[in-house]
C-alpha distance (Angstrom), angle and dihedral (degrees) to the residues before:
residue distance angle dihedral
M1 . . .
G2 3.84 . .
Q3 3.72 121.2 .
K4 3.77 103.3 -131.0
I5 3.81 102.2 122.3
S6 3.76 129.8 -167.3
F7 3.85 112.1 -163.3
T8 3.81 120.5 -156.9
S9 3.75 129.2 174.1
S10 3.77 144.9 -173.4
D11 3.83 117.0 -104.7
T12 3.78 94.9 -103.9
K13 3.81 117.5 117.4
I14 3.79 95.5 -118.6
A15 3.84 92.5 50.2
S16 3.81 93.0 44.7
E17 3.79 91.4 51.6
A18 3.74 91.2 49.2
L19 3.84 89.5 51.4
D20 3.83 91.2 54.5
R21 3.79 93.7 49.0
L22 3.80 96.2 45.2
S23 3.77 92.9 46.0
K24 3.84 90.0 55.5
L25 3.80 90.9 48.5
Y26 3.76 100.7 44.7
G27 3.81 108.0 11.7
N28 3.79 125.2 -113.9
C29 3.79 120.0 -118.4
A30 3.79 128.4 -171.0
I31 3.73 111.6 -75.2
E32 3.86 91.4 -121.8
D33 3.84 90.6 58.3
A34 3.80 97.5 44.6
D35 3.80 126.5 118.7
V36 3.78 87.8 -160.1
I37 3.78 134.4 13.2
V38 3.82 118.5 -142.9
A39 3.82 113.6 -156.8
L40 3.84 118.3 -160.1
G41 3.77 115.6 -159.8
G42 3.81 139.2 51.9
D43 3.78 133.4 -52.1
G44 3.81 92.8 -78.0
F45 3.77 91.4 57.5
M46 3.87 90.0 45.5
L47 3.78 88.8 56.8
Q48 3.82 90.9 48.9
T49 3.84 90.2 49.7
L50 3.80 93.1 49.3
H51 3.80 92.0 50.0
R52 3.80 90.8 46.4
T53 3.81 95.5 50.0
Q54 3.81 100.8 36.1
D55 3.83 91.7 117.3
L56 3.81 92.3 52.7
S57 3.82 122.8 88.1
A58 3.82 95.4 -141.6
P59 3.83 115.2 104.1
V60 3.82 120.3 -128.1
Y61 3.80 123.5 -120.5
G62 3.78 114.2 -167.6
M63 3.81 127.4 -154.9
N64 3.78 116.7 -166.0
R65 3.81 115.9 -110.7
G66 3.81 94.8 144.4
T67 3.81 139.1 70.0
V68 3.83 97.3 -95.2
G69 3.80 120.7 43.1
F70 3.80 109.6 170.6
L71 3.84 90.6 128.5
M72 3.78 93.2 38.1
N73 3.82 138.0 82.6
A74 3.77 123.4 -130.2
Y75 3.78 114.8 -80.6
D76 3.82 114.8 -108.6
E77 3.79 125.8 147.7
K78 3.83 92.8 -159.6
K79 3.83 124.6 92.0
L80 3.79 94.2 -1.9
L81 3.82 92.7 154.4
E82 3.84 91.0 55.3
R83 3.81 90.8 47.6
L84 3.79 91.3 52.2
D85 3.78 92.0 48.3
K86 3.82 91.5 52.9
S87 3.79 96.5 40.0
I88 3.80 121.4 121.9
E89 3.83 120.9 -133.0
E90 3.82 123.6 -130.3
K91 3.80 119.1 -166.8
L92 3.82 120.6 -147.2
N93 3.79 133.5 -175.0
P94 3.80 119.1 -152.5
L95 3.80 130.2 -139.8
K96 3.78 120.6 -108.4
M97 3.82 116.5 -138.7
E98 3.78 127.0 -164.9
A99 3.81 111.9 -171.8
V100 3.80 121.2 -168.0
A101 3.82 112.6 -155.2
A102 3.80 127.5 -150.4
D103 3.78 90.6 -102.2
G104 3.80 91.4 56.9
S105 3.81 96.7 -106.1
V106 3.79 117.2 135.6
K107 3.79 124.5 -142.8
S108 3.80 125.5 -167.7
A109 3.81 128.6 -159.3
L110 3.80 140.7 160.3
A111 3.78 125.0 -127.7
I112 3.81 126.0 -163.8
N113 3.80 93.5 -174.8
E114 3.81 109.5 25.7
V115 3.74 150.0 -37.0
S116 3.84 113.3 -128.8
L117 3.74 134.0 -169.0
L118 3.79 110.6 -156.7
R119 3.81 133.8 -175.7
A120 3.80 109.9 -106.9
G121 3.83 98.7 -166.6
P122 3.76 141.3 46.5
Q123 3.83 94.5 -83.1
A124 3.82 128.2 71.9
A125 3.77 116.9 -98.8
R126 3.83 121.7 -106.3
L127 3.73 110.9 -144.3
S128 3.78 139.3 176.9
I129 3.82 118.7 -152.4
S130 3.83 126.9 -154.1
V131 3.74 127.1 -178.8
D132 3.83 117.5 -159.0
G133 3.77 91.0 -16.5
K134 3.81 97.1 -50.2
I135 3.80 120.0 108.9
R136 3.80 107.4 -121.8
M137 3.79 98.4 172.0
S138 3.80 119.1 22.0
E139 3.85 93.0 -168.3
L140 3.75 133.2 19.3
V141 3.78 115.9 173.0
S142 3.81 109.2 -164.9
D143 3.75 146.9 110.6
G144 3.74 86.2 -82.3
V145 3.80 143.7 -72.8
L146 3.80 135.7 -104.3
L147 3.77 138.0 -158.7
S148 3.82 114.1 -148.0
T149 3.77 136.1 -166.0
P150 3.82 120.1 -139.4
A151 3.79 89.7 -102.5
G152 3.80 90.5 53.6
S153 3.82 96.3 41.6
T154 3.88 93.0 97.7
A155 3.79 93.1 50.4
Y156 3.84 126.0 62.7
N157 3.81 89.7 -20.1
Y158 3.78 92.5 59.2
S159 3.82 92.3 46.2
A160 3.86 86.6 55.6
H161 3.84 89.2 53.9
G162 3.77 92.5 -103.1
P163 3.85 120.8 150.8
I164 3.78 124.8 -90.2
L165 3.83 109.4 -119.4
P166 3.78 124.0 -151.6
I167 3.82 114.6 -114.0
G168 3.78 108.9 -105.5
S169 3.74 95.1 29.1
D170 3.81 115.2 129.9
V171 3.84 90.9 -131.2
L172 3.80 136.5 108.5
A173 3.79 125.8 -159.1
L174 3.79 119.3 -130.9
T175 3.79 107.0 -164.4
A176 3.79 131.8 -178.3
L177 3.80 120.6 -134.8
N178 3.82 110.1 -136.6
A179 3.80 95.9 -31.3
F180 3.76 115.1 -148.7
R181 3.76 98.5 178.1
P182 2.98 122.3 49.9
R183 3.80 80.1 24.5
R184 3.82 97.6 -164.4
W185 3.81 97.7 45.3
R186 3.78 109.1 116.5
G187 3.79 98.5 172.7
A188 3.79 140.6 -97.1
L189 3.78 143.2 -89.7
L190 3.88 111.2 -123.1
P191 3.78 133.4 -172.5
K192 3.79 112.6 -97.5
K193 3.78 90.2 -119.8
S194 3.82 92.1 61.2
T195 3.75 123.6 116.3
V196 3.80 112.0 -143.8
E197 3.80 122.2 -160.3
V198 3.75 121.4 -169.2
E199 3.83 118.4 -167.7
V200 3.77 119.6 -162.3
L201 3.81 112.5 -133.6
E202 3.82 116.8 -152.3
P203 3.85 93.1 7.3
E204 3.80 94.0 175.2
K205 3.79 94.9 51.3
R206 3.80 95.5 34.9
P207 3.84 107.7 30.4
V208 3.79 119.4 -162.2
M209 3.81 133.4 -162.5
A210 3.79 126.6 -155.0
D211 3.79 124.2 -141.2
A212 3.83 130.7 -167.1
D213 3.83 111.1 -173.1
S214 3.81 90.8 -33.5
R215 3.83 95.8 -42.4
S216 3.80 102.5 122.8
F217 3.80 133.1 -159.8
K218 3.82 122.3 -170.7
N219 3.77 131.5 -142.5
V220 3.83 98.3 16.8
V221 3.79 120.5 174.6
R222 3.86 99.7 -176.1
V223 3.78 133.7 15.2
I224 3.81 125.5 -168.6
I225 3.84 117.9 -163.1
S226 3.80 129.5 -172.5
S227 3.79 137.4 156.5
A228 3.81 113.7 -90.7
D229 3.82 96.9 -143.6
Y230 3.80 90.9 167.9
I231 3.83 89.0 70.7
Q232 3.75 120.1 68.7
H233 3.79 126.5 -173.7
N234 3.81 117.2 -159.7
I235 3.81 117.2 -152.6
L236 3.82 126.5 -177.7
F237 3.84 124.0 -142.2
D238 3.74 133.6 -178.5
P239 3.86 112.5 -103.6
G240 3.76 111.4 -83.5
H241 3.77 93.3 16.1
G242 3.80 102.4 76.0
L243 3.79 127.3 129.4
E244 3.80 93.8 -91.8
E245 3.80 92.0 55.7
R246 3.80 92.2 43.8
L247 3.79 91.8 50.8
I248 3.82 91.8 51.9
S249 3.85 93.2 44.5
E250 3.79 91.5 49.4
Q251 3.85 90.7 60.9
F252 3.83 91.5 54.3
S253 3.77 99.4 42.4
């Protein structure tokens, strides 16, 4: 790997100070010219960086300067060049979301972790779920539902009691959020190639918003989700601390 590094950080004080120190130690080239991009922050900032650099060939190596660091490596200013040389690359494909609003407008977004549909009013959402054009659940009454990638399965999905998915598995997790009817339905595991369509029933009475990695869209009536295999995000991890190891460790912690 080349050694031209572009450092980028979140706007927190601790991350900004790390950016200044590391830039003085190793230099800081333009992001378009970098062989590797080093992101300083938490998981949220890593997701922002991956989205922002998805058209660049340089992989992203994160160092944790935030509160959550599942996608990040430990922060250490020493021997960074050696760590980059020894790092292991993980390849991730995001989800593509197309959300149709009540006014007929269509919004598109990509999600590395998950696409969520969330109730936006006092009443639970009523949703209909189809997979590859076939209705699988004619009515789900809940606070919402989400579709998660393996990389995102330890995030919101896990908090909602969804399954942890091994990295590299061709599976997506469809997880209900506080299901009221059917009360015991927890969700489903779907092939990665599946196209999931969620229709909002009674959208005026029970409004719903859609969210793709914190990009939110209000008053949606239908959301179509599929894997964007034509986009590949490359993330670097220290040996022995990659996503696969973290996913396994999370289940035994």
